[in-house]
N, C-alpha and C positions, 0 to 999 in steps of 0.2 A: 228444819225441813228434812235433813237426812234421817232423823229418827222417825219422822212421820212416814217417810218412804218405806223404811223397814217394817214399821207396824202395818202398813198397807200390804206389803208382800206377804207377811206372815198371816194376815187375815184372809187373803185369797187362798193361801195354802190350806188353811183350816177349813175353808169353804169347799175346796175341791173334793169331789165325791169319793175319790180313791186315796185320799191322804191317810197317813197313819202316824202314830207317835212311837218314838223310841227314846226312853229316858227324857232328857231335856231338849229333844229335837222333834220338829214337825217335818215329815217327809212328804213332798208333793210327788205323787206317783202317777204315771200315765201308763195304764196297762196295754194300750194299743200302739204306743210310740216309744221306741227304745232310745231315741235321741237324748243325749246327755242333758241338753238344755231343758228338756221337758220332765226331768226326774232329778230332784235335788232336795237337800234338807236345809232347814233354817233353825238355828238354835233359839231357845228362849232368851229373853233379855237378861243379861248378866249371868248367863249359864256358866257353870264351872263343872264341865263333864269329867267324870272319872275315866280311867283307862277301860274299865268294864263297860261304861256307857258308849265309848267310841267303838269298842269291839262289837257290841250289840248292834250299833248302827251299821257297821260294815257288813255284818252277817245278814241284816235285814235287806240291804241292797242286793247282796249276792244271791240270797234266796229267791229274789224276784228277777234275777238276771239283769241287774242294772249296775252301772258304774257308781261306786260310792262317791258322792259328790255333794258339796255345799255351796250355796250362794248367800252371802250376807254381808252386812256392813261391820267391819272390825270393831268400830266404836260401840256397837250394839251389845257385843259380848266379847270383851277383850281376852278372856281366859280360854276361849275355844280354839283359836289358832295354834297356840303352843301344844295343846292336847292332841290336835290333829297331826301336827308335824311330828310329834313323838311317836305316833302310830304309823308313820310312813307316808302321810299325805304330801302332795306336792302342789305348790301354788301354780295355778294355770296363768292367772294374771290379776292385777289390781286395776279394775276398770273404773274410770271416772263416771260419776252419775251427773246427768244434766237435767235441768228442769226449765219449764217455761210457764209463765202466767199470761192471762189474756192480754194484758197491756204490753207484754214484751214480744208477742208474735209478730214477725215481719213477713211481708208478702214475698213469695219466691219468684224467680224469673219465670215468665210464661213459657210453656212448651206447646208449640203449635200442634194441634191435632190430638193432644192427650185427653183421654176420657177417664175419669175416676168415678167408680160407683161401687156400691155394696153388692157383692155376689148374691144371687138369688137361686139360680138353677143348680142342679147337680153338676152340669158341665162347667159352670162358672166356678164353683167351689173346687172342682178337679183342676181347672186351669190355675186357680190361686195356689193350691197345694203344690202343683208341679213347678210353678214359678218360684215359690218359696224354697222348695227342696233343691232345685238346680241352682237358684241364686245363691244359696249357701254352700255350693260346691258338691252337692249330691249328684249321682249319676242315675240315669234311667228314671223309672217311676217312683214316686214317694210311697212310704208305708201307708196302709189304709187309715191309720189313726191320724194322719196329718189333715186330710180333708174333714174327717169327723171332728177333730179339734177345732178347726176354723168354724164349722157350722155350729158347734156347741157354744163357741165364744159369742156368736151373735145371739143365740137363743138365751144365753145367760145375761145379756144386756151389754156386752162389749160391742166393739165396732171392728169390722173387717172391710178392707177396701181392695179392689182389683183395678189396676191401671192398665189401659190398653192404648196402643199406638199403632196406627195402620192396621187396625182390626186384630192385632196380635197381643197376647198377654205380655206386658212389659214390666210390671212391678206389683208387689203385694205388701200389705202391712196391716197392723191393727192397733187398737187401743183397748186395753182390758176394762172390765166393768168398773165403774166409779165406786169408790168407797171413801167416805169422809171428804169428798171433793177432790180426790186424787185419782189419776188414771195413769197407766204405763203404756207408752208407745212401744210395741213389740213386733218382732218377726218381720221387720222391713227388709225386703230383698228386691233387687232389680235384675232382670234377665241380662245375661252378659252382653248380648248384642245391642242392648238399649242403654248401656251405661254411658256416663259422662254427657248426658243430654239434659240434665236438670230434673229427671224424673223422680229421683229419691227425695230431693228437696220439695218438689211439688206435692208428692204423695204424703210426705211427713206433715207439711203445712195443712193439707186437706184434712188429715186425720186429727191433728191437733185442734184445728178450728171446729171440727164437728164435736170433739169431746167438750170443748168450751161451750158450744151451743147446747149440750146436754147437761150443763150445770157444773162442770169441773172447774176448779179454781187453779189447779196445777196439773200439768202433764209432765212426767219424768221418763227417762230412758237411760240405757247403757249403750254407748256407741261401741262399735266393733273395733275401731282403731282411730288413729289421729286424723286420717283423711275423712273418715265418716263423721268424726266429731266436728270438723270444719263445715261439713254440709249442714249439720244441725245448728251450729252457731250462726250460719248465714240466715236462718229464719227465726233466731231469737233465743235459742237454748243456751243456758249458762251452767257452769259447774257448781254443784252443791255438796259434793262429797266423793267417797270412794267405796267401791264394793269389791269384796274378795271372792274370787272363784277358785275353789280348791278341790282336788280329787285324789283318789287313791288308784294307782295303776292296777290293771287286772292281775290277778294272781297267776303266777307262772304255772304252766302245765306240769 
């Protein structure tokens, strides 16, 4: 399953309209959104990059004013991490990967008054982008590309959901377009004032069930930390592997 997940992520990167290739790497580039999680490279399977390949990758990121960064499963290309470390990259974290199949999904605890729906209007997409931006620790208004990305995700066949409570935006999340029966649950964020009420679990379960209803056989995700992993575990997600997030610090002035 972990190899299937990596193949899925690489396929989506290759389908993204602004992706580009550098040596044995595919780079998922977002021209409207500088967030590091929206811009990263994935190595080819069993890639063995040379020092020149890594230097070219770094240069490509910096030419586009993005942080040189990769997200991938170490078992997919074991020789890549040593090459990156030799070039000065630093491991951000080794995140567990979780997955859920239809028969494993568990019902979340109900949240009185919670409404979950797919955003439709510009105002709803703006609310979703703002909730996601601030839920991940951002201040003020999000970049223009954030709402654009959410709208494009739905247009491309993915799922975006906005949760509201007491008529206020409370949470947002999505499932990426299905490929080979797999989908990724991404971008789940709950507004600070609405946390610890079960909204994250309810929203995750809603998205997962909707993905299954559209024919997915597995939904996978990367939890932010141990507390978040426990939320997903409560609705049936289980560990299937580990993903490496690794980046190169900005060059000194």
